[in-house]
C-alpha positions as CSV (number, residue, x, y, z in Angstrom):
1,M,-4.0,9.4,-14.8
2,I,-3.5,6.9,-12.0
3,H,-5.5,6.2,-8.8
4,E,-4.2,5.1,-5.5
5,I,-6.8,3.0,-3.7
6,R,-6.3,2.5,0.0
7,T,-8.3,0.0,1.9
8,Y,-8.2,-0.2,5.7
9,D,-9.6,-3.2,7.7
10,L,-10.5,-1.8,11.1
11,K,-11.4,-3.2,14.5
12,P,-15.2,-3.7,15.0
13,R,-17.0,-0.5,16.0
14,S,-14.0,1.7,15.2
15,V,-15.2,3.1,11.8
16,P,-16.9,6.3,13.3
17,E,-13.6,7.2,15.1
18,F,-11.6,6.6,11.9
19,E,-14.0,8.8,9.9
20,K,-13.8,11.5,12.5
21,R,-10.0,11.5,12.5
22,A,-9.8,11.3,8.7
23,G,-12.2,14.3,8.5
24,E,-9.8,16.3,10.7
25,M,-6.8,15.6,8.4
26,I,-8.5,15.8,5.0
27,E,-8.3,19.6,4.8
28,G,-4.5,19.6,5.1
29,R,-4.1,16.6,2.8
30,V,-6.2,18.0,-0.1
31,K,-3.7,20.9,-0.4
32,Y,-1.4,18.4,-2.1
33,S,-3.9,16.4,-4.2
34,P,-7.7,16.0,-4.4
35,L,-9.6,13.2,-2.7
36,G,-11.4,11.1,-5.3
37,G,-13.7,9.2,-2.9
38,F,-14.1,8.0,0.7
39,W,-16.4,5.1,1.6
40,S,-17.1,2.8,4.5
41,T,-18.7,-0.6,4.2
42,E,-22.2,-1.4,5.4
43,V,-22.5,-4.8,3.7
44,G,-19.9,-7.4,2.6
45,P,-16.6,-7.1,4.5
46,L,-17.6,-4.9,7.5
47,N,-15.4,-2.5,9.3
48,Q,-13.6,-1.5,6.1
49,V,-12.8,2.0,4.8
50,V,-11.7,2.8,1.3
51,H,-10.4,6.0,-0.1
52,I,-9.1,7.0,-3.6
53,W,-6.5,9.6,-4.5
54,P,-6.1,10.5,-8.2
55,Y,-2.8,11.6,-9.6
56,E,-1.8,12.9,-13.1
57,D,0.9,10.3,-13.3
58,L,3.3,8.2,-11.2
59,N,5.8,11.1,-11.0
60,A,3.1,13.4,-9.5
61,R,2.3,10.7,-6.9
62,T,5.9,10.3,-6.0
63,D,6.4,14.1,-5.7
64,I,3.3,14.4,-3.4
65,R,4.0,11.4,-1.3
């Protein structure tokens, strides 16, 4: 199994809008692969969103992407 970890550095005060838009697209996206996790930072590097997508292997990721 492999995991794709995506980290986005956002403009200040834009995290709520990003989370709203991500929530709107998640339903369509999880048809292809499950969402492993979705977080936004409250301490440390602020205005950051991280999500994880697990795949069986690199071929599965390539097929889905």
